[in-house]
N, C-alpha and C positions, 0 to 999 in steps of 0.2 A: 082717787087722788093720792092715796097713800103709796100706791105702786109707782106713780110718777115721781113723787118727791123722793122716794128711795133711789131711783135712777139718777136723779139730779144731784143727790148727795154724793155720788161717786165721781162726778165730773170735776176736773180740776178748775180751780178758780184762777182767772187771769186778771191780774191787777195792772192797771195802766199807771205808770209812774212817770211823772214829768220831772226831769232833773233840773235843779236850779242852775247847774253848770251848762246845760244844753237846752235852753228854753224852746219849747215847741216840738221837741223830739219825742215821739211816742213809740217809735219802733227802731230796730237796728239799722235799717236803710237810712232813715233820717239822721240818726246819731252818727253813722259813718260819714255821711255828707257834711254834717256840721263839723265833725272832728277834722276831716280833710281840709275844709275851707279855713278853719281857724288855725290849723297847723302849717299848711303849705302856701296858702294864698296871702299875698301882702294886701294891705288895705287899699282898695281902689284899683288893684291890678288883677287882670285875668290870669289864671294859672296857665292858660294856653296862649301861645304867641299868635296874634291875629294874622301875621304875615310870615309863616315859616319859610326858611330858605329852601329854594328848589334845588334838588339834586338832579344832575343830568341822568337820563336813562342809560343803563348799561346793557349793551347787547353783546352777548358772547356768540361769536360765529366760529364754526369749526370747518376745516377743509373737508370736502367729501371723502378724501382718502382716510382721514382720521375716523370719520363716522363708519366707514366700511370696515376698517381694521377693528374698531371696537365691537361691531356687530359680529365679525368672525370670531373674535375672542369670546364673546358672550355665548355664541352658539356652541363653540367647542367646550367651554366650561359647563354648559348644560349637558352636553353629551357625557362628560366625565361624571357629572352628578348622577345621571341616569345609569351609567355603567356600574357605579358603586351600589346601585339598588336604591337610589334616592335617599341616601343617608344624610341627614342634616349635620351641620357643624364643620363642613369642609369647604365652604364657599371660597374662602381666600386661597386655600391650596389649589382648588380647581381653577380659579381665575389666574393665579400665577403660572400654573402648569400650562394652561391654554395659551396664555400670553407668550410663554417661552416657546411653545410649539409653533405658534403662528409667526412669531418673530424669527424663529429658526428657519421656517419655510421661506420667509421673505429674504433672509440673508442668503440662503442657498440659491434662490432665484436670481438675485442680483449678482452673486458671485459667478454663476454659470454663464 
């Protein structure tokens, strides 16, 4: 029994303290709920609106030409990244250069 009591002597003692300011709160979760309710919720009013306003769904559609152009730029930017030896930190440069090259090709095609 002496071996067991020596082990128990090293365990921390946890005291349960009931605060007179937050009755019934014995842990942090309960104290947090109590503090939130007492701070933000008005008496008799729910903190959440029972009928929140509905926002219309927003759908962003892009033209197929825009999607194709972005795919071409993405592929060219990746080629530039690989040509540099996959060195990180130049993604914006690669994107802008690819964009310029692809846009240049489109301009030359339209001008011809």
